[in-house]
C-alpha positions as CSV (number, residue, x, y, z in Angstrom):
1,M,94.6,179.8,14.3
2,Q,91.9,179.2,11.7
3,Y,92.3,177.8,8.2
4,I,89.9,179.7,5.9
5,T,90.4,178.5,2.4
6,N,93.0,178.4,-0.4
7,L,93.7,181.3,-2.8
8,D,93.3,180.9,-6.5
9,R,96.7,182.0,-8.0
10,K,95.1,182.6,-11.4
11,K,92.9,185.4,-10.1
12,L,95.9,187.4,-9.0
13,G,97.1,188.3,-12.5
14,V,100.5,189.8,-12.4
15,Y,100.8,189.0,-8.7
16,E,100.4,185.3,-9.1
17,N,104.1,184.7,-8.9
18,R,104.7,186.7,-5.8
19,L,102.4,184.4,-3.7
20,I,104.2,182.4,-1.1
21,T,101.4,180.1,-0.1
22,E,97.8,179.6,-1.3
23,E,96.6,179.0,2.3
24,V,94.5,181.7,4.0
25,I,94.9,181.6,7.7
26,L,93.4,183.8,10.3
27,T,95.8,184.0,13.2
28,D,94.8,184.5,16.8
29,E,96.9,187.5,17.0
30,R,95.1,189.2,14.0
31,L,91.7,188.1,15.3
32,Y,92.1,189.2,19.1
33,E,94.6,192.0,18.8
34,H,93.2,193.8,15.8
35,I,90.0,192.5,14.2
36,L,87.9,192.2,17.3
37,L,89.4,195.4,18.8
38,F,88.8,197.7,15.8
39,H,86.4,195.9,13.5
40,E,84.2,193.7,15.8
41,E,80.8,194.6,14.3
42,E,82.0,194.2,10.7
43,Y,83.7,190.9,11.6
44,K,80.4,189.6,13.1
45,Q,78.5,190.6,9.9
46,L,81.1,189.3,7.5
47,R,82.3,186.1,9.2
48,P,79.8,183.8,7.3
49,Y,80.9,185.3,4.0
50,I,84.8,185.4,4.5
51,K,85.4,182.1,2.6
52,S,83.1,183.2,-0.3
53,I,84.7,186.7,-0.5
54,I,88.1,185.1,-0.9
55,E,87.0,182.3,-3.3
56,D,84.8,184.4,-5.5
57,P,85.7,188.1,-5.1
58,D,84.2,190.8,-7.4
59,Y,87.6,192.6,-7.5
60,I,91.1,192.1,-6.2
61,V,93.2,195.2,-5.8
62,E,96.7,196.0,-4.4
63,D,96.8,197.6,-1.0
64,N,98.8,200.8,-1.4
65,R,99.5,201.1,2.3
66,R,100.9,197.7,2.9
67,E,103.5,196.1,0.6
68,D,102.7,192.6,-0.8
69,T,99.1,192.8,0.4
70,M,96.0,192.4,-1.8
71,I,92.4,193.5,-1.0
72,Y,89.6,191.2,-1.9
73,L,86.2,193.1,-2.5
74,K,82.7,191.6,-2.9
75,E,79.3,193.0,-2.7
76,I,77.2,191.0,-0.2
77,D,73.5,191.5,-1.0
78,D,72.4,190.0,2.3
79,I,73.8,192.8,4.4
80,G,73.6,195.5,1.8
81,K,77.1,196.7,1.8
82,N,80.5,196.2,0.0
83,S,82.8,193.9,1.9
84,T,86.5,194.0,2.1
85,I,88.9,191.3,3.2
């Protein structure tokens, strides 16, 4: 399990009060049983930027496929693509 950072409730707008905890944790299950299996190359590129994406996103949108899930978006100039966490 890896602690990443804390969320800023104020950036979540109407979803601020739905937040259970501010801590962002990457579990071993998500890392080894999903991320590295299906998104390994993206993870390798984005790993150095994950904390920055969460702390200073360009946009935060609601995930319409997963209830109570927000998607953090940030353009990363160093790798020339939009990044989603």
